[in-house]
DOKOL-899639 format. One record per residue (C-alpha): x, y, z. Coordinates in nm, 2 decimals. Each point is the difference from the previous one (the first is absolute). Layout:
BEGIN
     c1     c2     c3
      X      Y      Z
...
END
This chain:
BEGIN
     c1     c2     c3
   7.19  -3.06  -0.13
  -0.17   0.29   0.18
  -0.17  -0.24   0.25
   0.33  -0.16   0.09
   0.17   0.33   0.06
  -0.28   0.12   0.22
   0.01  -0.33   0.20
   0.37   0.04   0.05
  -0.04   0.36   0.11
  -0.27  -0.09   0.24
   0.20  -0.28   0.16
   0.30   0.24   0.03
  -0.18   0.23   0.24
   0.12  -0.06   0.36
  -0.35   0.04   0.14
  -0.35  -0.02  -0.14
  -0.05   0.18  -0.33
  -0.35   0.09   0.11
   0.14   0.17   0.31
   0.26   0.19  -0.18
  -0.25   0.14  -0.25
  -0.27  -0.07   0.25
  -0.36   0.05   0.07
   0.03   0.30  -0.22
  -0.12  -0.21  -0.29
  -0.31  -0.15   0.17
  -0.08   0.29   0.23
   0.21   0.32   0.01
  -0.03   0.08  -0.37
  -0.37  -0.07  -0.01
  -0.19   0.33  -0.01
  -0.34  -0.14   0.11
  -0.12   0.10   0.34
   0.13  -0.23   0.28
  -0.35  -0.03   0.14
  -0.18  -0.30  -0.16
   0.29  -0.07  -0.23
   0.28  -0.06   0.24
  -0.12   0.01   0.36
  -0.15  -0.29   0.19
  -0.19  -0.03   0.33
  -0.05  -0.23   0.30
  -0.32   0.00   0.21
   0.08  -0.10   0.35
  -0.25  -0.19   0.22
  -0.17   0.19   0.28
   0.17   0.05   0.34
  -0.26  -0.15   0.24
   0.18   0.15   0.30
  -0.09   0.36  -0.08
  -0.24   0.14   0.26
  -0.37   0.01  -0.10
  -0.01   0.37   0.07
   0.33   0.19  -0.04
   0.09   0.29   0.22
  -0.16   0.33  -0.09
   0.33   0.14  -0.13
   0.05  -0.30  -0.24
  -0.17  -0.22  -0.26
   0.04  -0.37  -0.07
   0.21   0.12  -0.30
   0.25   0.19   0.21
   0.03  -0.28   0.25
   0.06  -0.25  -0.28
   0.25   0.24  -0.16
   0.19   0.04   0.33
   0.03  -0.37   0.04
   0.13  -0.05  -0.36
   0.25   0.28   0.05
   0.12  -0.14   0.34
   0.06  -0.34  -0.16
   0.16   0.16  -0.31
   0.25   0.17   0.23
   0.11  -0.34   0.13
   0.02  -0.15  -0.35
   0.19   0.30  -0.14
   0.26  -0.03   0.27
   0.05  -0.37  -0.08
   0.05   0.09  -0.37
   0.23   0.30   0.06
   0.22  -0.18   0.25
   0.03  -0.32  -0.20
  -0.16  -0.20   0.28
  -0.29  -0.12  -0.21
   0.06  -0.37  -0.08
   0.05  -0.06  -0.37
  -0.29  -0.16  -0.19
   0.05  -0.35  -0.12
  -0.21  -0.26  -0.19
   0.00  -0.38   0.00
  -0.14  -0.27   0.22
   0.33  -0.16   0.08
   0.31   0.14   0.16
   0.21   0.17  -0.11
  -0.27   0.23  -0.14
   0.08   0.23  -0.30
   0.05   0.37   0.10
  -0.17   0.27  -0.20
   0.15   0.32  -0.13
  -0.08   0.29   0.24
   0.10   0.30  -0.22
  -0.37   0.11  -0.02
  -0.01   0.09   0.37
   0.21   0.31  -0.06
  -0.31   0.14  -0.18
  -0.24  -0.08   0.27
   0.03   0.29   0.25
   0.10   0.36  -0.04
  -0.02  -0.03  -0.38
  -0.20   0.16  -0.28
  -0.03   0.00  -0.38
   0.07   0.34  -0.16
  -0.16   0.10  -0.33
   0.23   0.11  -0.28
  -0.07   0.07  -0.36
   0.04  -0.33  -0.21
   0.14  -0.20   0.29
  -0.06   0.01   0.38
   0.25  -0.04   0.27
  -0.01  -0.13   0.36
   0.13   0.16   0.32
   0.10  -0.19   0.31
   0.07   0.18   0.33
   0.20  -0.10   0.30
  -0.24  -0.14   0.26
   0.23   0.10   0.28
  -0.04   0.37  -0.10
  -0.37  -0.01  -0.07
  -0.22  -0.11   0.29
  -0.33   0.13  -0.13
  -0.30  -0.13  -0.18
  -0.24   0.19  -0.23
  -0.37   0.01   0.08
  -0.27   0.09  -0.26
  -0.33   0.14   0.12
  -0.25   0.16  -0.23
   0.26   0.06  -0.27
   0.24   0.18   0.24
   0.33  -0.15   0.09
   0.16   0.00   0.35
   0.32  -0.13   0.15
   0.05  -0.14   0.35
   0.27  -0.19   0.18
  -0.09  -0.36   0.09
   0.33  -0.15   0.13
   0.23   0.10   0.28
   0.26   0.27  -0.08
   0.28  -0.19   0.18
   0.08  -0.19  -0.32
  -0.14  -0.33   0.12
  -0.28   0.00  -0.25
  -0.24  -0.12   0.28
  -0.36   0.12  -0.03
  -0.14   0.28   0.21
  -0.28  -0.10   0.24
  -0.32  -0.09  -0.17
  -0.18   0.29   0.19
   0.25   0.25  -0.15
  -0.05  -0.12  -0.35
  -0.38   0.00   0.04
   0.00   0.36   0.13
   0.21   0.11  -0.29
  -0.22  -0.17  -0.25
  -0.31   0.17   0.17
   0.18   0.33  -0.03
   0.04  -0.05  -0.38
  -0.38  -0.07  -0.03
  -0.07   0.31   0.21
   0.22   0.23  -0.21
  -0.15  -0.14  -0.33
  -0.35   0.07   0.13
   0.09   0.35   0.10
   0.16   0.07  -0.34
  -0.34  -0.07  -0.16
   0.16  -0.05  -0.34
   0.00   0.37  -0.09
   0.18   0.10  -0.32
   0.30  -0.23   0.06
   0.04  -0.23  -0.30
  -0.03  -0.37   0.05
   0.35  -0.10  -0.10
  -0.05  -0.37   0.03
  -0.19  -0.01  -0.32
   0.32   0.10  -0.19
   0.16  -0.34   0.10
  -0.29  -0.19  -0.17
   0.06   0.15  -0.35
   0.20  -0.09  -0.30
   0.37   0.00   0.10
   0.10   0.28  -0.23
  -0.29   0.22   0.11
   0.09  -0.06   0.36
   0.37   0.08  -0.07
  -0.11   0.33  -0.16
  -0.22   0.08   0.30
   0.28  -0.08   0.24
   0.22   0.25  -0.19
  -0.27   0.26   0.04
  -0.03  -0.08   0.38
   0.38   0.07   0.04
  -0.02   0.31  -0.23
  -0.26   0.17   0.21
   0.10  -0.14   0.34
   0.37   0.02  -0.04
   0.22  -0.13   0.28
  -0.29  -0.03   0.24
  -0.18  -0.23  -0.24
   0.31  -0.21  -0.06
   0.03  -0.05   0.37
  -0.36  -0.09   0.04
   0.02  -0.26  -0.28
   0.32  -0.14   0.16
  -0.18  -0.04   0.33
  -0.29  -0.18  -0.17
   0.22  -0.22  -0.21
   0.23  -0.10   0.29
  -0.27  -0.11   0.24
   0.02  -0.36   0.11
  -0.34  -0.08  -0.13
  -0.31   0.20  -0.09
  -0.32  -0.07   0.20
  -0.33   0.11  -0.15
  -0.30   0.07   0.24
  -0.31  -0.02  -0.21
  -0.35   0.12   0.10
  -0.18  -0.29  -0.17
  -0.15  -0.30   0.18
   0.00  -0.30  -0.23
  -0.17  -0.32   0.09
   0.04  -0.25  -0.28
   0.33  -0.14  -0.15
  -0.09   0.17  -0.33
  -0.04   0.34   0.17
   0.32  -0.03   0.20
   0.19  -0.13  -0.30
  -0.10   0.30  -0.22
   0.13   0.24   0.27
   0.33  -0.18   0.06
   0.06  -0.04  -0.38
  -0.06   0.35  -0.12
  -0.16   0.21   0.27
  -0.31   0.02  -0.22
  -0.18   0.33  -0.08
  -0.03   0.09   0.37
   0.35  -0.07   0.13
   0.23   0.00  -0.30
   0.13   0.35   0.09
   0.11  -0.13   0.34
   0.30  -0.20  -0.15
   0.35   0.06  -0.12
   0.03  -0.29  -0.24
   0.38   0.03  -0.04
   0.07  -0.11   0.36
   0.13  -0.36   0.01
  -0.25  -0.09   0.28
  -0.33   0.17   0.08
  -0.19  -0.14   0.29
  -0.37   0.09  -0.01
  -0.25   0.00   0.28
  -0.37   0.09  -0.03
  -0.20   0.16   0.27
  -0.16  -0.33   0.11
   0.34  -0.17   0.04
   0.03  -0.18  -0.33
   0.37  -0.01  -0.11
   0.21  -0.08  -0.30
   0.31   0.09  -0.20
   0.07   0.14  -0.34
   0.35  -0.08  -0.14
   0.20   0.18  -0.27
   0.12  -0.29  -0.20
   0.28   0.13  -0.22
   0.30  -0.10   0.23
  -0.16  -0.25   0.24
  -0.22  -0.30  -0.07
  -0.27  -0.12   0.23
   0.17  -0.29   0.19
   0.24   0.21   0.21
  -0.29   0.23   0.09
  -0.20  -0.31   0.10
   0.26  -0.06   0.28
  -0.04   0.36   0.12
  -0.38  -0.02  -0.01
   0.00  -0.33   0.18
   0.20   0.16   0.28
  -0.21   0.31   0.04
  -0.33  -0.19  -0.01
   0.11  -0.29   0.23
   0.01   0.23   0.31
  -0.34   0.15   0.07
  -0.10   0.32   0.16
  -0.03  -0.18   0.33
   0.35  -0.15  -0.03
   0.16   0.34  -0.09
  -0.19   0.17   0.28
   0.12  -0.26   0.26
   0.36   0.02  -0.12
  -0.01   0.38  -0.01
  -0.15   0.04   0.34
   0.33  -0.10   0.16
   0.14   0.33  -0.13
  -0.12   0.34   0.14
  -0.14   0.24  -0.25
   0.11   0.30   0.21
   0.29   0.21  -0.11
  -0.06  -0.02  -0.38
  -0.05   0.30  -0.22
  -0.36   0.11  -0.01
  -0.20  -0.09  -0.31
  -0.06   0.37  -0.08
   0.38   0.06   0.00
   0.10  -0.32  -0.19
  -0.26  -0.02  -0.28
   0.08   0.22  -0.30
  -0.21   0.09  -0.30
   0.26  -0.07  -0.27
  -0.12   0.25  -0.26
  -0.13   0.27   0.24
   0.29   0.24  -0.06
  -0.06  -0.03  -0.38
  -0.37   0.10   0.01
   0.06   0.36  -0.12
   0.22  -0.10  -0.29
  -0.23  -0.29  -0.11
  -0.31   0.22   0.00
   0.16   0.31  -0.15
  -0.11   0.15  -0.33
   0.32  -0.11  -0.17
  -0.05  -0.36   0.10
  -0.12  -0.26  -0.25
  -0.02  -0.27   0.27
  -0.38   0.01   0.03
  -0.04  -0.05  -0.37
   0.23  -0.30   0.01
  -0.20  -0.14   0.29
  -0.33   0.04  -0.18
   0.13  -0.18  -0.31
   0.14  -0.28   0.21
  -0.32  -0.03   0.20
  -0.21  -0.02  -0.32
   0.24  -0.26  -0.15
  -0.01  -0.20   0.33
  -0.38   0.00   0.01
  -0.02  -0.11  -0.36
   0.25  -0.28   0.07
  -0.18  -0.12   0.31
  -0.35   0.02  -0.15
   0.11  -0.20  -0.30
   0.11  -0.30   0.22
  -0.19  -0.27   0.18
   0.10  -0.23   0.28
  -0.18  -0.31   0.13
   0.10  -0.23   0.30
  -0.11  -0.36  -0.02
   0.01  -0.17   0.34
  -0.05  -0.36  -0.10
  -0.10  -0.20   0.31
  -0.05  -0.34  -0.17
   0.34  -0.14   0.08
   0.37   0.08   0.01
   0.35  -0.15   0.01
  -0.10  -0.28   0.24
  -0.25  -0.15  -0.24
   0.23   0.06  -0.30
   0.29  -0.18   0.16
  -0.23  -0.29   0.09
  -0.09  -0.02  -0.37
   0.37  -0.04  -0.07
   0.07   0.34  -0.16
   0.23   0.29   0.06
  -0.24   0.27   0.12
   0.16   0.28  -0.20
   0.01  -0.19  -0.33
  -0.35  -0.13   0.06
  -0.14   0.35   0.05
   0.20   0.12  -0.30
  -0.19  -0.26  -0.21
  -0.33   0.13   0.15
   0.10   0.35  -0.12
   0.09  -0.14  -0.34
  -0.34  -0.16  -0.03
  -0.18   0.31   0.13
   0.18   0.25  -0.24
  -0.05  -0.25  -0.29
  -0.37   0.01   0.06
   0.00   0.38   0.04
   0.17   0.07  -0.33
  -0.05  -0.31  -0.20
   0.37  -0.05  -0.02
   0.30  -0.02   0.22
   0.19   0.32   0.07
   0.37   0.03   0.07
   0.04  -0.06   0.37
   0.28   0.12   0.23
   0.07  -0.14   0.34
   0.27   0.17   0.20
   0.26  -0.25   0.14
   0.27   0.14   0.22
   0.37  -0.06  -0.08
   0.14   0.17   0.31
   0.25  -0.29   0.07
   0.20   0.18  -0.26
   0.18   0.33   0.06
  -0.23   0.29  -0.09
  -0.26  -0.26  -0.10
  -0.36   0.12  -0.01
  -0.25  -0.21  -0.21
  -0.02  -0.22  -0.30
  -0.31  -0.08  -0.21
  -0.18  -0.33   0.03
  -0.22  -0.03  -0.31
  -0.33  -0.17   0.08
  -0.11  -0.05  -0.36
   0.14  -0.33  -0.12
  -0.10  -0.28  -0.22
  -0.11  -0.19   0.31
  -0.22   0.29   0.13
  -0.14   0.05  -0.35
  -0.10  -0.37  -0.02
  -0.17   0.03   0.34
  -0.20   0.32  -0.06
  -0.12  -0.11  -0.34
  -0.12  -0.33   0.12
  -0.18   0.17   0.29
  -0.17   0.23  -0.26
  -0.12   0.36   0.00
  -0.28  -0.10   0.24
  -0.05  -0.29   0.24
  -0.11  -0.31  -0.19
  -0.16  -0.17   0.30
   0.14  -0.33  -0.12
   0.16  -0.10   0.33
  -0.20  -0.32   0.01
   0.17  -0.13  -0.31
   0.30  -0.19   0.14
   0.21   0.02  -0.31
  -0.04   0.37  -0.05
   0.05   0.07   0.37
   0.32  -0.21   0.01
   0.13   0.18  -0.30
  -0.06   0.35   0.15
   0.16  -0.10   0.33
   0.30  -0.14  -0.19
   0.04   0.31  -0.20
  -0.03   0.22   0.31
   0.27  -0.20   0.17
   0.23   0.03  -0.31
  -0.06   0.37  -0.01
   0.08   0.04   0.37
   0.31  -0.21  -0.03
   0.12   0.20  -0.30
  -0.05   0.32   0.19
   0.19  -0.13   0.31
   0.29  -0.09  -0.23
   0.01   0.35  -0.15
  -0.01   0.17   0.34
   0.29  -0.22   0.11
   0.21   0.11  -0.30
  -0.10   0.36   0.03
   0.10   0.00   0.37
   0.34  -0.12  -0.11
   0.03   0.29  -0.24
  -0.05  -0.24  -0.29
  -0.30   0.18  -0.15
   0.01   0.19  -0.33
  -0.13   0.35   0.07
   0.27   0.15   0.22
   0.26  -0.16  -0.23
  -0.14   0.18  -0.30
  -0.02   0.32   0.20
   0.36  -0.04   0.10
   0.10  -0.05  -0.36
  -0.20   0.31  -0.11
   0.16   0.21   0.28
   0.35  -0.12  -0.10
  -0.02   0.18  -0.33
   0.16   0.35   0.01
  -0.19   0.30  -0.13
  -0.01   0.01  -0.37
   0.13  -0.36  -0.03
  -0.18  -0.25  -0.22
  -0.22  -0.25   0.18
  -0.13  -0.34  -0.11
  -0.30   0.02  -0.23
  -0.19  -0.22   0.26
  -0.05   0.30   0.22
  -0.21   0.18  -0.27
  -0.19  -0.31  -0.11
  -0.38   0.03   0.05
  -0.01  -0.34   0.16
   0.26   0.11   0.26
  -0.21   0.30   0.08
  -0.31  -0.22   0.03
   0.19  -0.24   0.22
   0.06   0.28   0.25
  -0.36   0.12   0.01
  -0.14  -0.10   0.33
  -0.38   0.01  -0.01
   0.00  -0.18   0.33
   0.25   0.13   0.26
  -0.01  -0.23   0.30
   0.19  -0.03   0.32
  -0.05  -0.22   0.31
   0.04   0.13   0.35
  -0.16  -0.17   0.30
   0.02   0.15   0.35
  -0.23  -0.08   0.30
  -0.04   0.37   0.08
  -0.06   0.13  -0.35
  -0.37   0.03  -0.10
   0.08   0.09  -0.36
   0.27   0.14  -0.21
   0.04   0.10  -0.36
   0.12   0.23  -0.28
  -0.10   0.12  -0.35
  -0.01  -0.17  -0.33
   0.31   0.04  -0.22
  -0.17   0.03  -0.34
  -0.32   0.18  -0.10
  -0.18  -0.32  -0.10
   0.12  -0.20   0.30
  -0.07  -0.06   0.36
   0.20   0.02   0.32
  -0.06  -0.32   0.20
   0.16  -0.02   0.34
  -0.09  -0.31   0.21
   0.05  -0.17   0.34
  -0.06  -0.36   0.08
  -0.08  -0.05   0.37
  -0.06  -0.34   0.16
  -0.38   0.01  -0.04
  -0.07   0.29  -0.25
   0.15   0.19  -0.29
   0.01   0.38  -0.07
   0.02   0.16  -0.34
   0.03   0.38  -0.06
  -0.09   0.08  -0.36
   0.07   0.33  -0.17
  -0.06   0.13  -0.36
  -0.12   0.29  -0.20
  -0.37   0.07   0.09
  -0.10   0.01  -0.37
   0.05  -0.38  -0.03
  -0.23  -0.10   0.29
   0.23  -0.29   0.08
   0.07  -0.02   0.38
  -0.35  -0.11   0.11
  -0.03  -0.25  -0.29
   0.35  -0.14   0.06
  -0.08  -0.03   0.37
  -0.30  -0.22  -0.08
   0.20  -0.20  -0.25
   0.28  -0.07   0.26
  -0.26  -0.13   0.25
  -0.16  -0.21  -0.28
   0.34  -0.15  -0.10
   0.11  -0.08   0.35
  -0.33  -0.17   0.08
   0.00  -0.20  -0.33
   0.36  -0.11   0.06
  -0.07  -0.12   0.35
  -0.31  -0.19  -0.12
   0.20  -0.18  -0.26
   0.27  -0.10   0.24
  -0.24  -0.11   0.28
  -0.21  -0.21  -0.24
   0.31  -0.16  -0.15
   0.14  -0.09   0.34
  -0.33  -0.14   0.11
  -0.04  -0.21  -0.32
   0.04  -0.37   0.05
   0.33  -0.14  -0.14
  -0.01  -0.19  -0.32
   0.01  -0.38   0.04
   0.19  -0.04  -0.32
END
């Protein structure tokens, strides 16, 4: 049988089948833009140690950026030298170590567009000590670590001065006729690959060198002029850049740190080779130490004797200006098309942040539930009421205890969750006072939560179904017959994720999120803090779903809490 042959072939591989034919299937062969469709973002909490009034030569944004780069240098050194302790999970010793292969894509790495299938480049961190700074759509390079090979950060003052010089140079350039190349990275991958070929055609060796400098930078840090206040405003900037700052990105970089003029900060991650959890460790490190902490540590080192900012900061594409703006160049045309496509993509999407302050994991645990599974059932109820039916729901579950492991799918739609949401109904029935009905709802909720917990446990042990099916599909050689299952309409429907969910809770993240994965679906990132929950909802604007789903999530959480509290308070039966 074909299925048996594929199974044997998959088992025979010495390492993960998904790694040998890798992320190319989920990501690198996908031609959609990475922005919205692949990238994700984190919104960091504010740094309360920034001065109320920054020095005249700086802004809150450059001070925050300098702090993040200073801390990044420390973390990058730990990764590059192998001194970073390995990640492990488990409550008891010995804990289970997690695969660290993703870390090689964290720094000095960049996705490269190619026709039909992209590639990825990784550069030696010991040979590339610079970072890239984006200001006003222009890209600059500057050194941020010592040149003695130690990887230690330069004094904070030196990094601040170099960032300020980038801002000064961008302001002096005034935009001019120079094309905003960042837009190219937001386009369809084949269109961007074609544009990159045009860049090299007109710019020659100088352009190839400029691109190499940008791609080999440790990270890219974006200094935006905007001054967001709300979580929604900040999230939109960190997710896509929006209509005002989208040109100030290079979406192929594995990590983009983003700082706004008023000191808000976040990160945009290119997802194809690296999942969110390794990046969480990095972001935990760089946000744990504040501006005040970095300044105190750095003050022990003199800032004298370092190369002046005007000598160190380089405009990466400055030497290519003549070629890019020449009459024979089609770069400006590519940029205009990409800009138009980007604006259409961004304008067609909507994002909503629900900061639910009613309760969080502390209360959920007291009620006797797994916080994650409980919130998953709240999301099932909310989306059921939004659409009048359950939609295929994906929850990412990491399988990094295995070599090259990334994620497995936990399926939230189950017979137990179906029974729960249908009993709850398409709208609140207000029948909590009926002891029989209330007890039934609570019992069904508990069954649904328990079912979900069991599935997560299996998925975490690589005993889910989705990656196994993907492995079987990838084991088939080109032109080889595959099982009819893979072309069955039910199989296609079973892989249609109308609700793409992922749970990440961090005390210094105000929000985080990503885009929907199907046109008639929603992206639903969430965090469960001790006393509150956060949801970031994305979808196509034409559906008008995020605000409604935000309300329905709040409604579901309140209704579920009411049921449980009343049930716990009810007098025990004397029978």
